[in-house]
C-alpha positions as CSV (number, residue, x, y, z in Angstrom):
1,X,20.6,7.8,59.2
2,X,20.5,8.0,62.9
3,X,19.3,5.4,65.2
4,X,16.2,7.7,66.2
5,X,14.9,7.9,62.5
6,X,15.3,4.1,62.0
7,X,13.4,3.2,65.1
8,X,10.8,5.9,64.0
9,X,10.6,4.4,60.7
10,X,9.7,1.0,61.9
11,X,6.8,2.5,64.1
12,X,3.5,0.5,62.8
13,X,1.3,-1.9,64.3
14,X,2.9,-5.4,64.3
15,X,-0.3,-7.1,65.8
16,X,-1.7,-7.3,62.0
17,X,1.3,-9.3,60.8
18,X,1.9,-12.2,62.9
19,X,5.2,-13.7,63.3
20,X,6.3,-16.8,61.4
21,X,7.9,-19.2,63.1
22,X,9.1,-22.9,62.2
23,X,6.6,-24.2,64.9
24,X,3.6,-22.3,63.9
25,X,4.2,-22.0,60.2
26,X,2.3,-25.1,59.5
27,X,-0.7,-24.3,61.5
28,X,-0.8,-20.7,59.8
29,X,-0.7,-22.3,56.4
30,X,-3.7,-24.8,57.2
31,X,-5.5,-21.2,58.8
32,X,-4.8,-19.7,55.4
33,X,-6.0,-22.8,53.4
34,X,-9.4,-22.9,55.5
35,X,-10.0,-19.2,55.4
36,X,-9.4,-19.2,51.4
37,X,-11.8,-22.4,51.1
38,X,-14.5,-20.3,53.2
39,X,-14.2,-17.2,51.3
40,X,-14.2,-19.2,47.9
41,X,-17.3,-21.4,49.1
42,X,-19.2,-18.0,50.1
43,X,-18.4,-16.6,46.7
44,X,-19.3,-19.8,44.5
45,X,-22.7,-19.7,46.6
46,X,-23.3,-16.2,45.1
47,X,-22.2,-17.1,41.5
48,X,-23.3,-20.6,40.9
49,X,-26.8,-19.7,40.4
50,X,-25.9,-17.4,37.5
51,X,-23.7,-20.1,35.9
52,X,-26.3,-23.0,36.0
53,X,-28.6,-20.5,34.5
54,X,-26.2,-19.1,32.2
55,X,-25.3,-23.2,31.0
56,X,-29.2,-23.8,30.9
57,X,-29.6,-20.9,28.2
58,X,-26.4,-21.9,26.4
59,X,-25.9,-24.9,24.0
60,X,-22.5,-26.4,25.4
61,X,-21.0,-29.7,24.2
62,X,-21.3,-32.4,26.5
63,X,-17.4,-32.8,27.2
64,X,-17.2,-28.8,27.6
65,X,-19.9,-28.8,30.0
66,X,-18.3,-31.6,32.2
67,X,-15.1,-29.8,32.0
68,X,-16.2,-26.6,33.2
69,X,-18.1,-27.9,36.1
70,X,-14.9,-30.0,37.0
71,X,-13.0,-26.7,36.9
72,X,-15.6,-25.0,39.1
73,X,-15.6,-27.5,41.9
74,X,-11.7,-27.7,41.7
75,X,-11.5,-24.2,42.1
76,X,-13.4,-24.9,45.5
77,X,-11.0,-27.6,46.3
78,X,-8.0,-25.2,45.7
79,X,-6.5,-27.6,42.9
80,X,-3.4,-26.1,41.5
81,X,-4.5,-26.7,38.0
82,X,-8.0,-24.8,38.5
83,X,-6.3,-21.9,40.3
84,X,-3.9,-21.8,37.5
85,X,-6.6,-21.8,35.1
86,X,-8.2,-18.6,36.4
87,X,-4.6,-17.0,36.8
88,X,-3.7,-17.6,33.2
89,X,-7.0,-15.8,32.3
90,X,-6.8,-12.2,31.3
91,X,-8.2,-9.8,33.9
92,X,-9.2,-6.1,33.8
93,X,-6.1,-4.0,33.6
94,X,-4.8,-0.5,34.3
95,X,-4.7,2.0,31.2
96,X,-8.1,1.1,29.6
97,X,-9.1,5.0,29.5
98,X,-6.1,5.6,27.7
99,X,-6.5,2.8,25.3
100,X,-5.1,-0.3,26.5
101,X,-7.5,-2.9,25.4
102,X,-5.8,-6.2,25.3
103,X,-4.7,-8.5,28.2
104,X,-2.8,-11.2,27.4
105,X,-3.2,-13.5,30.7
106,X,-0.4,-15.9,30.6
107,X,0.0,-18.1,27.4
108,X,2.3,-20.8,28.8
109,X,1.0,-20.9,32.1
110,X,-2.5,-22.0,30.3
111,X,-1.0,-24.3,27.8
112,X,1.1,-26.4,30.3
113,X,-2.1,-27.0,32.4
114,X,-2.6,-30.8,32.2
115,X,-5.6,-32.5,34.2
116,X,-5.2,-36.4,34.5
117,X,-8.1,-38.8,35.8
118,X,-6.3,-40.3,39.1
119,X,-8.3,-43.3,38.4
120,X,-7.4,-44.2,35.1
121,X,-4.3,-42.1,34.7
122,X,-5.6,-40.8,31.4
123,X,-5.5,-37.2,30.4
124,X,-9.0,-35.5,30.8
125,X,-8.0,-32.3,29.1
126,X,-5.3,-29.6,28.8
127,X,-5.3,-25.9,29.1
128,X,-6.6,-24.0,26.0
129,X,-5.9,-20.5,25.3
130,X,-8.5,-18.5,23.7
131,X,-8.8,-14.7,22.4
132,X,-12.2,-12.9,22.5
133,X,-12.0,-10.0,20.2
134,X,-14.5,-7.5,21.3
135,X,-15.6,-4.5,19.1
136,X,-16.8,-1.3,20.9
137,X,-20.4,-0.7,21.8
138,X,-20.2,3.0,21.4
139,X,-21.2,5.2,18.4
140,X,-18.3,5.3,15.8
141,X,-18.7,9.1,14.9
142,X,-16.3,11.1,17.1
143,X,-16.9,14.8,18.4
144,X,-17.8,16.7,21.4
145,X,-20.7,15.3,23.7
146,X,-23.5,17.4,25.0
147,X,-22.2,20.0,27.6
148,X,-24.0,17.5,30.2
149,X,-21.2,15.3,29.9
150,X,-18.6,17.7,30.8
151,X,-15.8,16.4,33.0
152,X,-17.1,12.8,32.3
153,X,-15.1,9.9,31.0
154,X,-17.6,9.6,28.2
155,X,-16.6,12.9,26.9
156,X,-13.2,11.5,26.0
157,X,-14.4,8.3,24.9
158,X,-16.3,10.1,22.4
159,X,-13.5,11.9,20.8
160,X,-11.5,8.4,20.4
161,X,-14.4,6.3,19.4
162,X,-13.5,6.0,16.0
163,X,-10.1,4.5,17.0
164,X,-11.9,1.9,19.2
165,X,-14.0,0.7,16.5
166,X,-11.1,0.1,14.3
167,X,-9.0,-1.8,16.9
168,X,-10.9,-4.1,18.8
169,X,-10.2,-5.4,22.6
170,X,-8.5,-8.6,23.2
171,X,-8.9,-10.4,26.1
172,X,-7.6,-13.8,26.8
173,X,-9.5,-16.8,28.4
174,X,-7.8,-20.1,29.7
175,X,-10.6,-22.9,29.2
176,X,-10.4,-26.7,28.9
177,X,-9.1,-28.1,25.6
178,X,-12.5,-29.9,25.3
179,X,-14.4,-27.0,24.7
180,X,-14.5,-25.9,20.9
181,X,-14.1,-22.7,19.6
182,X,-18.2,-22.4,19.3
183,X,-18.3,-23.3,22.8
184,X,-16.5,-20.5,24.1
185,X,-17.9,-18.2,21.5
186,X,-21.5,-18.8,22.7
187,X,-20.6,-18.6,26.3
188,X,-19.0,-15.2,25.9
189,X,-20.7,-13.4,23.3
190,X,-24.6,-14.3,23.4
191,X,-26.3,-11.2,24.4
192,X,-28.8,-12.7,26.9
193,X,-25.7,-13.8,28.7
194,X,-23.3,-10.7,28.7
195,X,-24.5,-9.3,32.0
196,X,-24.2,-12.8,33.7
197,X,-20.8,-13.3,32.3
198,X,-19.4,-10.2,33.4
199,X,-20.9,-10.4,36.8
200,X,-19.5,-13.8,37.3
201,X,-16.0,-12.3,36.0
202,X,-16.2,-9.7,38.6
203,X,-17.1,-12.0,41.1
204,X,-13.9,-14.1,40.4
205,X,-12.2,-10.8,41.0
206,X,-13.5,-10.6,44.4
207,X,-12.4,-14.2,45.0
208,X,-9.0,-13.0,44.2
209,X,-9.4,-10.0,46.5
210,X,-10.1,-12.4,49.2
211,X,-7.5,-14.7,48.5
212,X,-4.9,-12.1,48.3
213,X,-5.9,-10.5,51.2
214,X,-5.7,-13.7,53.2
215,X,-2.1,-14.2,51.9
216,X,-0.7,-10.8,52.4
217,X,-1.3,-11.0,56.2
218,X,1.9,-13.1,56.3
219,X,3.8,-9.8,55.2
220,X,5.3,-6.8,56.8
221,X,4.1,-3.4,56.3
222,X,3.4,-4.1,52.5
223,X,0.7,-6.0,53.7
224,X,-1.3,-3.0,54.9
225,X,-0.4,-1.3,51.9
226,X,-1.5,-3.8,49.5
227,X,-4.6,-4.7,51.6
228,X,-5.7,-1.2,50.8
229,X,-5.0,-1.7,47.5
230,X,-7.1,-4.8,47.0
231,X,-10.1,-3.3,49.0
232,X,-10.3,-0.4,46.7
233,X,-10.1,-2.8,44.0
234,X,-12.9,-5.0,45.3
235,X,-14.8,-1.6,45.6
236,X,-13.9,-0.6,42.1
237,X,-15.1,-4.0,40.7
238,X,-18.2,-4.2,42.4
239,X,-19.2,-0.6,41.2
240,X,-18.1,-1.3,38.0
241,X,-20.3,-4.4,37.9
242,X,-23.2,-2.5,39.2
243,X,-23.0,0.5,36.9
244,X,-22.4,-1.9,33.8
245,X,-25.4,-4.0,34.6
246,X,-27.5,-1.1,35.1
247,X,-26.5,0.4,31.6
248,X,-26.9,-2.9,30.0
249,X,-30.6,-2.5,29.1
250,X,-29.4,0.8,27.5
251,X,-26.6,-0.5,25.6
252,X,-29.0,-3.3,24.4
253,X,-31.2,-0.6,23.4
254,X,-28.6,0.9,21.3
255,X,-27.5,-2.2,19.8
256,X,-31.0,-2.2,18.1
257,X,-30.1,1.0,16.6
258,X,-27.2,-0.5,14.6
259,X,-24.4,-0.2,17.3
260,X,-23.4,-3.7,17.7
261,X,-21.7,-5.8,20.5
262,X,-19.7,-8.3,18.4
263,X,-17.3,-10.8,19.2
264,X,-14.8,-13.3,17.5
265,X,-13.0,-16.1,19.5
266,X,-9.7,-17.5,18.3
267,X,-7.9,-20.3,20.4
268,X,-4.6,-22.1,20.6
269,X,-3.7,-25.2,22.5
270,X,-0.3,-27.2,22.9
271,X,0.1,-29.4,20.0
272,X,2.4,-32.2,20.5
273,X,2.3,-33.7,16.7
274,X,1.8,-31.3,13.9
275,X,-2.0,-31.6,12.4
276,X,-2.3,-34.0,9.5
277,X,-3.1,-31.6,7.0
278,X,0.1,-29.6,7.8
279,X,2.5,-32.6,7.8
280,X,2.8,-32.6,4.1
281,X,3.7,-28.6,3.9
282,X,6.3,-29.1,6.5
283,X,7.8,-32.2,4.9
284,X,7.8,-30.7,1.4
285,X,9.5,-27.4,2.6
286,X,12.0,-29.1,4.8
287,X,13.2,-31.4,1.8
288,X,13.5,-28.2,-0.5
289,X,15.6,-26.6,2.3
290,X,17.8,-29.5,2.6
291,X,18.5,-29.7,-1.1
292,X,19.1,-26.0,-1.3
293,X,21.4,-26.5,1.5
294,X,23.3,-29.5,-0.1
295,X,23.8,-27.3,-3.3
296,X,24.9,-24.4,-1.2
297,X,27.7,-26.7,0.5
298,X,28.8,-28.4,-2.4
299,X,28.9,-25.4,-4.7
300,X,31.0,-23.4,-2.0
301,X,33.4,-26.4,-1.4
302,X,34.3,-26.7,-5.0
303,X,34.7,-23.1,-5.3
304,X,37.0,-22.8,-2.4
305,X,38.8,-25.8,-3.5
306,X,39.3,-24.2,-7.2
307,X,40.3,-20.7,-5.7
308,X,43.1,-22.1,-3.3
309,X,44.4,-24.1,-5.8
310,X,48.3,-23.4,-6.0
311,X,48.6,-23.0,-9.7
312,X,45.8,-23.4,-12.2
313,X,48.0,-23.7,-15.1
314,X,49.4,-27.3,-13.4
315,X,45.9,-28.5,-13.5
316,X,45.2,-31.7,-15.3
317,X,43.6,-30.9,-18.8
318,X,40.6,-33.3,-17.8
319,X,40.1,-31.5,-14.4
320,X,40.5,-28.3,-16.3
321,X,37.7,-29.2,-18.4
322,X,35.6,-30.0,-15.5
323,X,36.4,-26.5,-13.7
324,X,35.4,-24.6,-17.1
325,X,32.3,-26.9,-17.6
326,X,28.6,-26.4,-17.1
327,X,28.4,-28.9,-14.1
328,X,30.9,-26.6,-12.2
329,X,29.4,-23.3,-13.3
330,X,25.7,-24.4,-12.0
331,X,27.1,-25.5,-8.6
332,X,29.4,-22.2,-8.6
333,X,26.1,-20.2,-8.8
334,X,25.3,-21.7,-5.0
335,X,28.6,-20.7,-3.7
336,X,28.5,-18.5,-0.7
337,X,32.0,-17.4,-1.3
338,X,31.4,-16.0,-4.9
339,X,28.0,-14.8,-4.4
340,X,28.9,-13.3,-1.0
341,X,31.8,-11.4,-2.7
342,X,29.4,-10.0,-5.3
343,X,26.4,-9.0,-3.1
344,X,28.7,-7.4,-0.4
345,X,30.6,-5.6,-3.0
346,X,30.3,-1.5,-2.8
347,X,32.4,-0.6,-5.8
348,X,30.7,1.4,-8.4
349,X,32.0,0.9,-12.1
350,X,32.2,3.5,-14.5
351,X,28.9,4.3,-16.4
352,X,27.0,3.1,-12.9
353,X,24.3,5.6,-11.6
354,X,25.5,5.6,-8.4
355,X,23.1,8.1,-6.9
356,X,20.4,5.5,-7.6
357,X,21.8,3.1,-4.8
358,X,21.5,6.0,-2.2
359,X,17.7,6.5,-3.5
360,X,17.2,2.7,-2.5
361,X,18.7,3.0,0.9
362,X,16.8,6.0,2.1
363,X,13.6,4.5,0.5
364,X,13.8,1.2,2.3
365,X,14.7,3.1,5.5
366,X,11.6,5.1,5.0
367,X,9.7,1.8,4.5
368,X,10.8,0.4,7.6
369,X,9.7,3.6,9.6
370,X,6.3,3.7,8.0
371,X,5.7,-0.3,8.4
372,X,6.7,-0.3,12.0
373,X,3.8,1.8,12.6
374,X,1.3,0.5,10.1
375,X,1.9,-3.2,9.9
376,X,1.8,-4.5,13.7
377,X,-1.7,-5.1,15.2
378,X,-2.1,-1.7,17.2
379,X,-4.7,-3.0,19.6
380,X,-1.5,-5.1,21.5
381,X,-0.2,-1.5,22.7
382,X,-0.9,0.4,25.6
383,X,-1.6,4.3,25.4
384,X,-3.4,4.2,22.0
385,X,-5.6,7.1,22.9
386,X,-2.5,9.2,22.6
387,X,-1.8,7.9,18.8
388,X,-4.8,10.1,17.6
389,X,-2.8,13.0,18.5
390,X,0.2,12.0,16.4
391,X,-2.0,13.5,13.0
392,X,-1.7,16.8,14.6
393,X,2.1,16.7,14.0
394,X,3.1,18.0,10.7
395,X,6.4,16.2,10.6
396,X,4.6,12.8,11.1
397,X,3.1,13.1,7.8
398,X,6.3,11.4,6.6
399,X,4.4,8.2,8.2
400,X,0.9,9.0,7.5
401,X,1.5,9.7,3.4
402,X,4.6,7.2,3.0
403,X,2.6,5.3,0.5
404,X,4.7,7.6,-1.8
405,X,7.8,5.1,-1.1
406,X,6.4,2.6,-3.3
407,X,6.6,4.9,-6.5
408,X,10.3,5.4,-5.7
409,X,10.9,1.9,-6.5
410,X,8.8,2.1,-9.7
411,X,10.9,5.1,-10.7
412,X,14.1,3.3,-10.4
413,X,13.0,0.4,-12.3
414,X,12.2,2.7,-15.1
415,X,15.3,4.1,-15.1
416,X,17.6,1.1,-14.8
417,X,15.3,-0.7,-17.4
418,X,15.9,2.0,-20.1
419,X,19.6,2.2,-19.3
420,X,20.4,-1.4,-19.6
421,X,18.1,-2.2,-22.4
422,X,19.0,0.5,-25.0
423,X,22.7,-0.8,-24.8
424,X,21.4,-4.2,-25.7
425,X,19.3,-2.8,-28.6
426,X,22.6,-0.9,-30.0
427,X,24.4,-4.3,-30.5
428,X,21.2,-5.9,-32.1
429,X,20.4,-3.1,-34.2
430,X,17.2,-2.6,-32.5
431,X,15.9,-6.1,-32.0
432,X,15.0,-7.4,-28.7
433,X,14.7,-11.1,-28.0
434,X,11.4,-11.0,-26.2
435,X,11.4,-14.6,-25.0
436,X,14.7,-14.2,-23.5
437,X,13.7,-10.5,-22.2
438,X,10.8,-12.1,-20.2
439,X,12.3,-15.6,-19.2
440,X,15.5,-13.9,-17.7
441,X,13.0,-11.4,-15.6
442,X,10.9,-14.3,-14.6
443,X,14.0,-16.8,-13.7
444,X,15.5,-14.1,-11.9
445,X,12.4,-13.0,-9.4
446,X,10.4,-16.4,-9.1
447,X,12.9,-18.5,-7.3
448,X,13.6,-16.5,-4.2
449,X,10.0,-15.4,-4.1
450,X,8.6,-18.9,-4.3
451,X,11.1,-19.7,-1.5
452,X,10.1,-17.2,0.6
453,X,6.3,-18.5,0.2
454,X,7.5,-22.0,1.0
455,X,9.1,-20.7,4.3
456,X,5.7,-19.5,5.4
457,X,4.6,-23.0,5.8
458,X,7.0,-24.0,8.2
459,X,6.5,-20.8,10.4
460,X,4.2,-22.7,13.1
461,X,7.4,-24.7,14.1
462,X,9.5,-21.8,14.5
463,X,7.5,-20.1,17.4
464,X,4.5,-19.8,19.4
465,X,2.8,-16.8,21.4
466,X,-0.4,-15.6,22.1
467,X,-0.7,-13.7,18.6
468,X,1.4,-16.0,16.7
469,X,-1.3,-18.5,15.5
470,X,-3.7,-15.5,15.2
471,X,-1.6,-14.0,12.4
472,X,0.8,-16.6,10.8
473,X,-2.3,-19.4,10.7
474,X,-4.1,-16.5,8.5
475,X,-1.3,-16.0,6.4
476,X,-0.6,-19.6,5.8
477,X,-3.9,-20.0,4.8
478,X,-3.9,-17.3,2.3
479,X,-0.5,-18.9,0.7
480,X,-2.6,-22.3,0.3
481,X,-5.2,-20.5,-1.8
482,X,-3.4,-18.0,-3.6
483,X,0.2,-19.2,-4.0
484,X,-0.1,-19.5,-7.4
485,X,-1.1,-15.8,-8.2
486,X,2.3,-14.8,-6.8
487,X,3.8,-17.3,-9.2
488,X,2.2,-16.0,-12.4
489,X,2.3,-12.3,-11.4
490,X,-1.2,-11.1,-11.1
491,X,-1.7,-11.2,-7.0
492,X,-2.4,-7.5,-7.3
493,X,-5.7,-8.2,-8.8
494,X,-6.7,-10.1,-6.0
495,X,-8.8,-8.5,-3.0
496,X,-5.8,-7.1,-0.8
497,X,-6.7,-9.5,2.4
498,X,-6.5,-12.5,0.1
499,X,-2.8,-11.7,-1.0
500,X,-0.1,-14.5,0.1
501,X,2.5,-12.3,1.4
502,X,0.9,-9.0,0.9
503,X,4.1,-7.0,0.1
504,X,4.4,-9.2,-3.1
505,X,1.6,-7.2,-4.7
506,X,4.7,-4.7,-5.6
507,X,6.5,-7.6,-7.8
508,X,3.2,-8.5,-9.7
509,X,2.7,-4.8,-10.5
510,X,6.5,-4.4,-11.4
511,X,6.2,-7.3,-13.9
512,X,3.0,-6.4,-15.4
513,X,4.6,-2.9,-16.4
514,X,8.0,-4.7,-17.3
515,X,5.8,-6.9,-19.7
516,X,4.6,-3.8,-21.8
517,X,7.7,-1.7,-21.8
518,X,9.3,-3.3,-25.1
519,X,6.6,-1.3,-26.9
520,X,8.1,1.8,-25.3
521,X,11.8,0.7,-25.4
522,X,11.8,-0.1,-29.1
523,X,9.8,3.2,-30.0
524,X,12.5,5.3,-28.1
525,X,15.3,3.4,-29.8
526,X,14.1,3.8,-33.4
527,X,11.7,6.9,-33.0
528,X,12.6,8.9,-30.1
529,X,10.0,11.5,-30.5
530,X,7.1,9.0,-30.9
531,X,8.5,7.1,-27.8
532,X,8.1,10.2,-25.7
533,X,4.5,10.5,-27.0
534,X,3.9,7.0,-25.7
535,X,5.5,7.9,-22.3
536,X,3.1,11.3,-22.2
537,X,0.0,9.0,-23.1
538,X,1.1,6.6,-20.2
539,X,1.3,9.3,-17.6
540,X,-2.2,10.8,-19.0
541,X,-3.7,7.4,-18.8
542,X,-2.7,6.9,-15.3
543,X,-4.1,10.2,-14.2
544,X,-7.5,9.6,-15.9
545,X,-7.8,5.8,-14.6
546,X,-6.9,7.2,-10.8
547,X,-9.4,10.2,-11.4
548,X,-12.1,8.0,-12.7
549,X,-11.8,5.5,-9.6
550,X,-11.7,8.2,-7.1
551,X,-14.9,9.9,-8.4
552,X,-16.5,6.5,-8.8
553,X,-15.8,5.2,-5.3
554,X,-15.4,8.4,-3.4
555,X,-12.3,7.7,-2.3
556,X,-10.1,10.0,-0.3
557,X,-7.3,11.6,-2.1
558,X,-4.8,9.4,-0.3
559,X,-5.0,6.6,2.1
560,X,-6.3,8.0,5.7
561,X,-5.6,5.7,8.3
562,X,-8.0,4.2,11.2
563,X,-10.6,3.5,8.4
564,X,-9.9,0.1,7.8
565,X,-12.7,-0.7,5.1
566,X,-11.9,2.3,3.1
567,X,-8.2,1.7,3.2
568,X,-8.5,-1.8,2.0
569,X,-10.8,-0.3,-0.9
570,X,-8.7,1.9,-1.8
571,X,-5.5,-0.2,-1.8
572,X,-7.4,-2.7,-3.7
573,X,-8.5,-0.5,-6.4
574,X,-5.7,2.1,-6.6
575,X,-2.7,1.5,-4.3
576,X,-1.7,-1.9,-5.7
577,X,-2.9,-1.6,-9.4
578,X,-0.3,-1.3,-12.1
579,X,-2.1,1.8,-13.8
580,X,-1.7,3.9,-10.4
581,X,1.9,3.7,-10.7
582,X,2.2,3.7,-14.5
583,X,2.9,7.7,-14.2
584,X,6.2,7.2,-12.1
585,X,7.2,4.2,-14.3
586,X,7.2,6.5,-17.3
587,X,9.0,9.2,-15.7
588,X,11.7,6.8,-14.8
589,X,11.8,5.5,-18.5
590,X,12.2,9.2,-19.8
591,X,15.0,9.9,-16.9
592,X,16.7,6.9,-18.2
593,X,16.8,7.7,-22.0
594,X,17.8,11.2,-21.0
595,X,20.9,10.1,-18.7
596,X,21.8,7.5,-21.5
597,X,21.9,9.9,-24.5
598,X,22.9,13.2,-22.8
599,X,26.1,12.2,-20.4
600,X,27.0,15.8,-20.1
601,X,24.7,18.9,-19.6
602,X,25.9,22.2,-18.3
603,X,23.4,24.1,-16.6
604,X,23.8,27.8,-15.2
605,X,23.8,28.5,-11.6
606,X,20.5,30.2,-11.5
607,X,18.8,27.2,-13.3
608,X,20.3,24.8,-10.9
609,X,18.9,26.7,-7.8
610,X,15.4,27.1,-9.4
611,X,15.5,23.4,-10.0
612,X,16.5,22.6,-6.4
613,X,14.0,25.1,-5.1
614,X,11.0,23.8,-7.1
615,X,11.9,20.2,-6.4
616,X,11.8,20.8,-2.8
617,X,8.6,22.7,-2.8
618,X,6.8,20.3,-5.0
619,X,8.0,17.2,-3.0
620,X,6.9,18.8,0.4
621,X,3.5,19.9,-1.1
622,X,2.8,16.5,-2.1
623,X,4.1,15.1,1.2
624,X,2.4,17.5,3.9
625,X,-0.4,18.5,1.3
626,X,-2.6,15.8,2.8
627,X,-2.4,17.1,6.4
628,X,-5.8,18.5,6.4
629,X,-7.9,15.4,5.4
630,X,-6.0,13.4,7.8
631,X,-7.3,15.3,10.5
632,X,-11.0,15.2,9.2
633,X,-11.1,18.2,6.9
634,X,-12.3,17.0,3.3
635,X,-10.8,18.8,0.7
636,X,-12.7,20.5,-2.5
637,X,-13.8,17.6,-4.8
638,X,-11.9,19.2,-7.8
639,X,-8.7,19.5,-5.4
640,X,-9.1,16.2,-4.2
641,X,-9.3,14.5,-7.4
642,X,-6.2,16.6,-9.0
643,X,-4.2,15.4,-5.8
644,X,-5.0,12.0,-6.2
645,X,-4.3,12.0,-9.9
646,X,-0.9,13.9,-10.2
647,X,0.6,13.6,-6.7
648,X,2.9,10.4,-7.4
649,X,3.9,11.9,-10.6
650,X,4.8,15.0,-9.2
651,X,6.7,13.3,-6.5
652,X,8.8,11.2,-8.9
653,X,9.7,14.3,-11.1
654,X,11.4,15.4,-8.2
655,X,13.3,12.4,-8.0
656,X,14.2,12.7,-11.5
657,X,15.6,16.0,-11.0
658,X,17.8,14.8,-8.1
659,X,18.9,11.9,-10.3
660,X,19.9,14.1,-13.0
661,X,21.6,16.8,-10.7
662,X,23.9,14.0,-9.1
663,X,24.7,12.4,-12.3
664,X,25.5,15.6,-14.2
665,X,27.3,17.3,-11.0
666,X,24.6,19.5,-9.6
667,X,24.1,17.3,-6.4
668,X,26.6,18.6,-4.4
669,X,27.0,16.9,-0.8
670,X,23.8,14.9,-1.7
671,X,25.8,13.4,-4.6
672,X,28.6,12.1,-2.2
673,X,26.4,10.8,0.4
674,X,24.4,8.4,-2.2
675,X,26.9,6.9,-4.4
676,X,28.9,4.3,-1.9
677,X,26.0,3.9,0.4
678,X,24.7,0.3,-0.1
679,X,26.1,-3.2,-1.1
680,X,24.2,-5.4,-3.6
681,X,22.6,-7.6,-0.8
682,X,20.4,-4.7,-0.1
683,X,19.6,-3.7,-3.6
684,X,18.5,-7.2,-4.8
685,X,17.1,-9.3,-1.8
686,X,15.5,-6.1,0.1
687,X,14.6,-3.9,-3.1
688,X,13.2,-6.8,-4.8
């Protein structure tokens, strides 16, 4: 850059940016303070009547009322804690038109606020971080508006109004801890005060505009740029407030026609000491974890000591009895060394159905992909309006219609159950020890299940954040109420929103199907044809039950997102119930029996090609056939009921072909890619 260019780039009016020196810095700071106080006094004169009128119409608790007034007058004095309380609250942010409905404010700044009484040196109150959950006041039916709204923002909002109704906005407020949740809710959600609250908020933004304008005069050319931005911000804020307050009567009129403006308040504050009702939960879980850690350390130490003995033959007979005794074997079961070798072992022995490992891996990857979109609270993201266009992408049906993934696991359970149990029945001449059959399964699943549930109670000790308590506390409360339903494996018959650790519905359904399996297993062993009749009956019973419930409740053929109420009901009546997955489970039983009895089957090339084509077409039709009703086009009643009833079974029939093809040597590269893909740690911990 030439000197001429450099001098030109600095051509601006420096009269607006006074030079700051050591001599005049103090006086300038005093001028800034004076200017800010003048500005705030002017603004408070405008909003004080509204605040007083609002407090007179809202019944606040005495301590909350006093603390709010103290905060208001401390803002006038530029008290640090009062300004931080305003600063920590959420503000109107950019991107609202694109679906950003959440503003977190500053969680840590709010909770770190401490207000003390200088006379008594006692704490008056702390900062309390609250979320106001606001639901859309607009009609929920999406579609084109009247042509008079052409080029209006309302035309775009109408197309995505159904999303806004399902994803409420969240705005953070920092308030004194002396205000209860009910106090905050009364101030922010009373209809008569909505206009006054908003007018107060917008006026506070005007205060910030004046304050920032004063501070920015200390800077260089950026002062002019930011001053222009803030001026536009003030104009926008005043115009927004004016338009909102003008249209408020219209919204209230619509409110009487069923369009509700509702709000829910959730708050969080700094807790130096755990709540008394939680102390017992913490202590019990920590004692359990301490005991488990002691067993792991003891078992690992003894196991390694024995493993590295120079010569086991020279061990004293008394010690040898200990190594081979019950105590050692019990402690060894907790050894990290032995269990680690087994869980990380990727070797596949003879007679092992290696292709099933690949199914588990790919299905778990599918589960993780789908739940990445479905599990998080969608309203915390920006650009959510663009999310509605994802349903237009056919390939994204792998996420929308991913509820099929769980039927892969039911299919795999059926295959492995027949494959392992039939070998035992052969050794006992068709007699099955039912007590051992049930106890073995229960003991295998229940300890890790209950350990995970117990860990839920110490989650509040592990982290914090704007959304942490909002989700964690609700999950902990569900576990306090319904942990026993998981322990006895019928949590899938509870209402879906009441299940402790909601993915555990699968273990309940799996156990229920496992308990009725001996009837089929024994029949298959003694009378194979009758066994296949029972399997066929199970598949038909699954179809009929799903069809009946779909007709009775008028459900969609599959779960459609952004319809929370219907999705929860569909999940409660269909998705998490055992009869829904009885068809895939029976297909797994039949496949396992076929693989056990017919280890070598020769197929003609034409049959193999035909099988792969039919499998690809049928599974693709099941996956992508729901495209239309995910885009709002309802299917024919008969078509919808047929799809709802049989699509899970058709999908698992495709899995059955892939399994048989891989085992019989017709899987090609697919077989090689699935045999050595996952260790046992994935199979047991993640899969179960």
